[in-house]
C-alpha positions in Angstrom: 2.0 17.6 9.1 -1.6 17.5 8.3 -3.0 14.2 7.1 -4.8 14.2 3.9 -7.5 11.7 2.9 -7.3 10.0 -0.5 -10.6 11.5 -1.4 -9.5 15.1 -0.6 -6.3 14.3 -2.7 -8.2 13.1 -5.5 -10.6 16.3 -5.4 -7.5 18.6 -5.1 -6.1 16.9 -8.4 -9.4 17.4 -10.1 -10.4 13.8 -10.1 -13.7 13.5 -8.4 -16.2 10.7 -9.5 -19.1 11.8 -11.5 -22.5 10.9 -10.3 -22.8 8.3 -13.0 -19.6 6.5 -11.8 -20.7 6.7 -8.0 -24.0 5.2 -9.2 -22.2 2.3 -11.1 -20.0 1.5 -8.1 -23.0 1.5 -5.8 -24.7 -1.0 -8.1 -21.6 -3.1 -8.5 -21.1 -3.1 -4.6 -24.7 -4.6 -4.4 -23.9 -7.6 -6.6 -22.7 -10.7 -4.8 -19.5 -12.6 -6.0 -21.4 -15.3 -7.2 -23.6 -13.1 -9.6 -20.4 -11.7 -11.4 -20.1 -13.0 -14.9 -16.6 -14.0 -15.3 -16.9 -16.2 -18.4 -14.9 -13.8 -20.4 -11.9 -14.2 -18.2 -9.7 -17.1 -19.1 -8.8 -19.4 -16.2 -4.9 -19.3 -15.4 -3.1 -22.5 -15.0 -1.5 -23.0 -11.5 2.1 -22.4 -12.7 1.0 -18.7 -13.7 1.5 -17.7 -10.2 4.8 -19.4 -9.6 7.0 -16.4 -9.8 4.3 -14.0 -8.5 5.6 -11.4 -5.9 2.9 -10.0 -3.3 3.0 -6.2 -2.8 5.7 -5.5 -5.3 4.2 -2.2 -6.3 2.8 -1.4 -2.9 3.8 2.1 -1.8 2.6 3.1 1.4 1.7 6.7 2.4 4.7 8.3 4.2 4.3 10.6 7.2 7.0 12.8 8.4 8.0 12.5 12.1 10.4 13.7 14.5 12.2 11.1 16.4 14.9 11.0 18.9 17.3 8.0 18.2 20.8 7.1 19.8 23.7 8.7 18.0 25.3 5.5 17.3 22.1 4.0 15.8 21.9 7.0 13.3 25.9 6.7 12.6 25.4 3.1 11.8 22.4 3.8 9.4 24.4 6.6 7.6 27.5 4.6 7.6 26.0 2.3 4.9 25.6 5.2 2.5 22.7 7.3 1.1 19.0 6.4 2.1 19.6 5.9 5.8 15.9 6.8 6.5 14.6 4.3 4.1 16.8 1.7 5.6 15.5 2.6 9.0 11.9 2.3 7.7 12.6 -1.1 6.2 13.9 -2.4 9.7 11.0 -1.0 11.5 8.5 -2.5 8.9 10.2 -5.8 9.1 9.9 -6.0 12.9 6.3 -4.7 12.6 5.5 -7.5 10.2 7.3 -10.3 12.2 5.4 -9.2 15.3 1.9 -9.3 13.6 2.5 -12.7 12.2 3.1 -14.0 15.7 -0.2 -15.8 17.2 
């Protein structure tokens, strides 16, 4: 499967940035964080983040792959019902994250 960049995807959908937008983004990127005026943004109390969930709406790009797995592993995943590929991805992602957290 061919990998498509986000820029190419936006262009295909007809959503490219205008020259004016590109100029504005370039100007914003040149400003340091200390120079940004945030006086119109109210300060949030510490309790506002009490129930926040990180990555709740994160949807990574999927890539189709062909993989040879043991028959008993596939049977175990399918036995739990519909969505065995999603379950396999969840298991692999959790393992990857656990490994990345180790020093």
